[in-house]
N, CA and C atoms as an extended XYZ file, in Angstrom:
273
Properties=species:S:1:pos:R:3:atomname:S:1:resname:S:1:resid:I:1 pbc="F F F"
N         0.844       -1.180        0.002 N   MET     1
C         0.011       -0.004       -0.001 CA  MET     1
C         0.885        1.236        0.001 C   MET     1
N         1.651        1.442        1.065 N   GLY     2
C         2.638        2.496        1.065 CA  GLY     2
C         2.133        3.908        1.137 C   GLY     2
N         0.917        4.128        1.552 N   ARG     3
C         0.425        5.511        1.638 CA  ARG     3
C         1.144        6.274        2.740 C   ARG     3
N         1.254        5.646        3.867 N   TYR     4
C         1.904        6.281        5.018 CA  TYR     4
C         3.139        5.467        5.363 C   TYR     4
N         4.198        5.753        4.683 N   THR     5
C         5.417        4.940        4.819 CA  THR     5
C         6.358        5.492        5.868 C   THR     5
N         5.925        6.484        6.638 N   ASP     6
C         6.828        7.000        7.656 CA  ASP     6
C         6.871        6.098        8.873 C   ASP     6
N         7.651        6.488        9.843 N   LYS     7
C         7.902        5.623       10.996 CA  LYS     7
C         6.714        5.519       11.946 C   LYS     7
N         5.643        6.254       11.697 N   LYS     8
C         4.472        6.224       12.570 CA  LYS     8
C         3.539        5.031       12.289 C   LYS     8
N         3.742        4.333       11.202 N   VAL     9
C         2.841        3.269       10.799 CA  VAL     9
C         3.245        1.938       11.422 C   VAL     9
N         2.296        1.308       12.103 N   ASN    10
C         2.443       -0.037       12.654 CA  ASN    10
C         3.609       -0.185       13.629 C   ASN    10
N         4.071        0.884       14.233 N   ASN    11
C         5.288        0.724       15.052 CA  ASN    11
C         5.037        0.780       16.544 C   ASN    11
N         3.876        1.162       17.026 N   THR    12
C         3.613        1.187       18.456 CA  THR    12
C         2.898       -0.100       18.866 C   THR    12
N         2.949       -0.466       20.118 N   PRO    13
C         2.223       -1.667       20.561 CA  PRO    13
C         0.721       -1.604       20.248 C   PRO    13
N         0.110       -0.441       20.420 N   LYS    14
C        -1.300       -0.292       20.145 CA  LYS    14
C        -1.605       -0.426       18.654 C   LYS    14
N        -0.778        0.159       17.820 N   ALA    15
C        -0.964        0.043       16.371 CA  ALA    15
C        -0.779       -1.410       15.930 C   ALA    15
N         0.196       -2.094       16.512 N   LYS    16
C         0.392       -3.513       16.170 CA  LYS    16
C        -0.778       -4.353       16.596 C   LYS    16
N        -1.390       -4.052       17.733 N   LYS    17
C        -2.571       -4.795       18.217 CA  LYS    17
C        -3.739       -4.558       17.257 C   LYS    17
N        -3.995       -3.318       16.868 N   LEU    18
C        -5.086       -3.020       15.944 CA  LEU    18
C        -4.841       -3.700       14.587 C   LEU    18
N        -3.600       -3.685       14.123 N   LYS    19
C        -3.234       -4.335       12.863 CA  LYS    19
C        -3.541       -5.814       12.937 C   LYS    19
N        -3.144       -6.449       14.028 N   LYS    20
C        -3.385       -7.891       14.220 CA  LYS    20
C        -4.887       -8.198       14.205 C   LYS    20
N        -5.673       -7.378       14.865 N   GLU    21
C        -7.133       -7.579       14.922 CA  GLU    21
C        -7.765       -7.403       13.538 C   GLU    21
N        -7.299       -6.413       12.771 N   LEU    22
C        -7.813       -6.220       11.414 CA  LEU    22
C        -7.469       -7.383       10.519 C   LEU    22
N        -6.261       -7.930       10.684 N   GLU    23
C        -5.829       -9.076        9.865 CA  GLU    23
C        -6.694      -10.307       10.204 C   GLU    23
N        -7.085      -10.450       11.467 N   LYS    24
C        -7.974      -11.542       11.840 CA  LYS    24
C        -9.320      -11.424       11.150 C   LYS    24
N        -9.713      -10.182       10.829 N   LEU    25
C       -11.004       -9.935       10.196 CA  LEU    25
C       -10.923       -9.984        8.659 C   LEU    25
N        -9.768      -10.398        8.115 N   GLY    26
C        -9.633      -10.589        6.685 CA  GLY    26
C        -8.910       -9.505        5.923 C   GLY    26
N        -8.431       -8.488        6.592 N   HIS    27
C        -7.692       -7.413        5.918 CA  HIS    27
C        -6.283       -7.852        5.622 C   HIS    27
N        -5.732       -7.398        4.511 N   LYS    28
C        -4.347       -7.697        4.144 CA  LYS    28
C        -3.598       -6.392        3.902 C   LYS    28
N        -2.283       -6.435        4.073 N   ASN    29
C        -1.425       -5.241        3.885 CA  ASN    29
C        -1.958       -4.072        4.705 C   ASN    29
N        -2.180       -4.309        5.970 N   VAL    30
C        -2.788       -3.296        6.851 CA  VAL    30
C        -1.751       -2.276        7.309 C   VAL    30
N        -2.162       -1.019        7.272 N   GLU    31
C        -1.350        0.068        7.806 CA  GLU    31
C        -2.218        0.806        8.842 C   GLU    31
N        -1.714        0.915       10.074 N   VAL    32
C        -2.451        1.569       11.154 CA  VAL    32
C        -1.597        2.689       11.664 C   VAL    32
N        -2.203        3.840       11.938 N   TRP    33
C        -1.466        4.972       12.509 CA  TRP    33
C        -2.408        5.826       13.340 C   TRP    33
N        -1.813        6.682       14.151 N   TYR    34
C        -2.558        7.591       15.008 CA  TYR    34
C        -2.230        9.006       14.611 C   TYR    34
N        -3.280        9.805       14.470 N   GLU    35
C        -3.109       11.243       14.191 CA  GLU    35
C        -3.645       12.023       15.381 C   GLU    35
N        -2.966       13.078       15.757 N   THR    36
C        -3.381       13.908       16.858 CA  THR    36
C        -4.792       14.445       16.595 C   THR    36
N        -5.641       14.422       17.604 N   ILE    37
C        -6.999       14.912       17.453 CA  ILE    37
C        -6.990       16.436       17.429 C   ILE    37
N        -7.694       16.976       16.451 N   ARG    38
C        -7.775       18.424       16.277 CA  ARG    38
C        -9.153       18.767       15.745 C   ARG    38
N        -9.531       20.024       15.796 N   SER    39
C       -10.850       20.351       15.285 CA  SER    39
C       -10.796       20.434       13.757 C   SER    39
N       -11.866       19.935       13.144 N   GLY    40
C       -11.947       19.890       11.703 CA  GLY    40
C       -12.518       21.204       11.157 C   GLY    40
N       -12.944       21.119        9.929 N   GLY    41
C       -13.530       22.275        9.292 CA  GLY    41
C       -14.866       22.649        9.941 C   GLY    41
N       -15.424       23.737        9.468 N   GLU    42
C       -16.712       24.198        9.973 CA  GLU    42
C       -17.762       23.107        9.879 C   GLU    42
N       -18.431       22.848       10.974 N   MET    43
C       -19.515       21.846       11.090 CA  MET    43
C       -19.030       20.424       10.790 C   MET    43
N       -17.736       20.156       10.977 N   SER    44
C       -17.182       18.835       10.682 CA  SER    44
C       -16.828       18.017       11.906 C   SER    44
N       -16.804       18.604       13.068 N   GLY    45
C       -16.381       17.871       14.255 CA  GLY    45
C       -14.880       17.735       14.310 C   GLY    45
N       -14.424       16.689       15.003 N   TYR    46
C       -13.000       16.488       15.160 CA  TYR    46
C       -12.393       15.644       14.058 C   TYR    46
N       -11.084       15.813       13.861 N   GLU    47
C       -10.312       14.975       12.956 CA  GLU    47
C        -9.213       14.296       13.746 C   GLU    47
N        -8.714       13.188       13.219 N   GLY    48
C        -7.608       12.500       13.887 CA  GLY    48
C        -8.068       11.215       14.550 C   GLY    48
N        -7.214       10.661       15.404 N   GLY    49
C        -7.501        9.409       16.080 CA  GLY    49
C        -6.828        8.249       15.349 C   GLY    49
N        -7.294        7.036       15.604 N   TRP    50
C        -6.723        5.823       14.997 CA  TRP    50
C        -7.319        5.601       13.632 C   TRP    50
N        -6.469        5.464       12.641 N   ASN    51
C        -6.856        5.290       11.233 CA  ASN    51
C        -6.194        4.027       10.666 C   ASN    51
N        -6.782        3.523        9.579 N   PHE    52
C        -6.130        2.405        8.897 CA  PHE    52
C        -6.502        2.398        7.432 C   PHE    52
N        -5.666        1.718        6.659 N   CYS    53
C        -6.025        1.377        5.279 CA  CYS    53
C        -5.486       -0.026        5.055 C   CYS    53
N        -6.113       -0.743        4.140 N   SER    54
C        -5.678       -2.102        3.826 CA  SER    54
C        -6.020       -2.404        2.374 C   SER    54
N        -5.518       -3.527        1.898 N   GLY    55
C        -5.788       -3.926        0.524 CA  GLY    55
C        -4.513       -4.162       -0.240 C   GLY    55
N        -4.652       -4.224       -1.552 N   ASP    56
C        -3.511       -4.387       -2.412 CA  ASP    56
C        -3.700       -3.562       -3.672 C   ASP    56
N        -2.998       -3.884       -4.714 N   GLU    57
C        -3.100       -3.102       -5.949 CA  GLU    57
C        -4.495       -3.119       -6.551 C   GLU    57
N        -5.179       -4.263       -6.466 N   ASP    58
C        -6.508       -4.390       -7.098 CA  ASP    58
C        -7.642       -3.836       -6.250 C   ASP    58
N        -7.543       -3.959       -4.948 N   GLU    59
C        -8.593       -3.470       -4.073 CA  GLU    59
C        -7.991       -2.605       -2.992 C   GLU    59
N        -8.775       -1.672       -2.507 N   ASP    60
C        -8.259       -0.725       -1.538 CA  ASP    60
C        -9.357       -0.422       -0.556 C   ASP    60
N        -9.061       -0.471        0.737 N   TYR    61
C       -10.045       -0.180        1.762 CA  TYR    61
C        -9.436        0.874        2.699 C   TYR    61
N       -10.154        1.952        2.905 N   PHE    62
C        -9.646        3.014        3.755 CA  PHE    62
C       -10.773        3.553        4.610 C   PHE    62
N       -10.525        3.726        5.884 N   ASP    63
C       -11.487        4.374        6.752 CA  ASP    63
C       -10.763        5.492        7.495 C   ASP    63
N       -11.356        6.669        7.515 N   PRO    64
C       -10.655        7.792        8.114 CA  PRO    64
C       -10.489        7.690        9.611 C   PRO    64
N       -11.325        6.946       10.350 N   CYS    65
C       -11.172        6.906       11.778 CA  CYS    65
C       -11.784        5.661       12.383 C   CYS    65
N       -10.972        4.850       13.035 N   LEU    66
C       -11.497        3.730       13.818 CA  LEU    66
C       -12.049        4.229       15.146 C   LEU    66
N       -11.411        5.188       15.722 N   GLY    67
C       -11.843        5.766       16.997 CA  GLY    67
C       -10.871        6.817       17.458 C   GLY    67
N       -11.349        7.679       18.351 N   TYR    68
C       -10.485        8.747       18.840 CA  TYR    68
C        -9.498        8.241       19.903 C   TYR    68
N        -9.822        7.125       20.578 N   ASN    69
C        -8.863        6.548       21.526 CA  ASN    69
C        -8.768        5.052       21.245 C   ASN    69
N        -7.810        4.390       21.870 N   PHE    70
C        -7.532        2.984       21.594 CA  PHE    70
C        -8.692        2.084       21.934 C   PHE    70
N        -9.321        2.321       23.081 N   GLU    71
C       -10.457        1.488       23.494 CA  GLU    71
C       -11.616        1.591       22.535 C   GLU    71
N       -11.906        2.812       22.073 N   GLU    72
C       -12.972        3.008       21.095 CA  GLU    72
C       -12.629        2.332       19.776 C   GLU    72
N       -11.386        2.390       19.376 N   ALA    73
C       -10.956        1.744       18.124 CA  ALA    73
C       -11.144        0.239       18.214 C   ALA    73
N       -10.788       -0.368       19.349 N   LEU    74
C       -10.970       -1.803       19.518 CA  LEU    74
C       -12.461       -2.191       19.486 C   LEU    74
N       -13.315       -1.354       20.066 N   GLU    75
C       -14.756       -1.632       20.051 CA  GLU    75
C       -15.334       -1.535       18.628 C   GLU    75
N       -14.854       -0.577       17.877 N   ASN    76
C       -15.406       -0.312       16.522 CA  ASN    76
C       -14.866       -1.262       15.460 C   ASN    76
N       -13.802       -1.966       15.750 N   ILE    77
C       -13.106       -2.748       14.750 CA  ILE    77
C       -13.951       -3.871       14.140 C   ILE    77
N       -14.911       -4.382       14.902 N   GLU    78
C       -15.771       -5.478       14.410 CA  GLU    78
C       -16.597       -5.097       13.201 C   GLU    78
N       -16.884       -3.826       13.040 N   GLN    79
C       -17.701       -3.413       11.900 CA  GLN    79
C       -16.926       -3.468       10.561 C   GLN    79
N       -15.647       -3.761       10.614 N   TYR    80
C       -14.827       -3.864        9.419 CA  TYR    80
C       -14.473       -5.308        9.090 C   TYR    80
N       -15.358       -6.242        9.438 N   ASP    81
C       -15.146       -7.676        9.238 CA  ASP    81
C       -15.338       -8.008        7.751 C   ASP    81
N       -14.257       -8.279        7.033 N   LEU    82
C       -14.344       -8.644        5.630 CA  LEU    82
C       -14.683      -10.112        5.436 C   LEU    82
N       -14.561      -10.927        6.457 N   ARG    83
C       -14.892      -12.357        6.305 CA  ARG    83
C       -16.375      -12.520        5.982 C   ARG    83
N       -17.254      -11.726        6.559 N   GLU    84
C       -18.672      -11.821        6.288 CA  GLU    84
C       -18.978      -11.419        4.845 C   GLU    84
N       -18.292      -10.367        4.353 N   GLU    85
C       -18.508       -9.930        2.972 CA  GLU    85
C       -18.066      -11.028        2.000 C   GLU    85
N       -16.950      -11.679        2.300 N   LYS    86
C       -16.454      -12.755        1.439 CA  LYS    86
C       -17.474      -13.887        1.339 C   LYS    86
N       -18.072      -14.251        2.488 N   ILE    87
C       -19.060      -15.324        2.500 CA  ILE    87
C       -20.287      -14.918        1.677 C   ILE    87
N       -20.731      -13.678        1.804 N   ARG    88
C       -21.891      -13.200        1.025 CA  ARG    88
C       -21.619      -13.263       -0.487 C   ARG    88
N       -20.432      -12.870       -0.913 N   TYR    89
C       -20.109      -12.857       -2.321 CA  TYR    89
C       -19.939      -14.263       -2.900 C   TYR    89
N       -19.495      -15.180       -2.063 N   GLU    90
C       -19.298      -16.532       -2.559 CA  GLU    90
C       -20.593      -17.328       -2.661 C   GLU    90
N       -21.617      -16.896       -1.927 N   SER    91
C       -22.919      -17.604       -1.930 CA  SER    91
C       -23.684      -17.383       -3.213 C   SER    91
């Protein structure tokens, strides 16, 4: 993927844990990083928190925010289960 190739990707224990959980859910080539929370544009709320992207050359999956903190990111991670989508498409 290589979008965020700096040293902030997948290098902290929390990022590695989120990466491992996403891989269990069927994601490949996962990149996880944390961005400092800041206020967004007008009427946009906050920006930042735990983010990830996954996929390969043919497919690409990106979500701007798993959660603003680690616990919230772990709770929200189940909604990105690609195993269920794969079963639906194969049926």
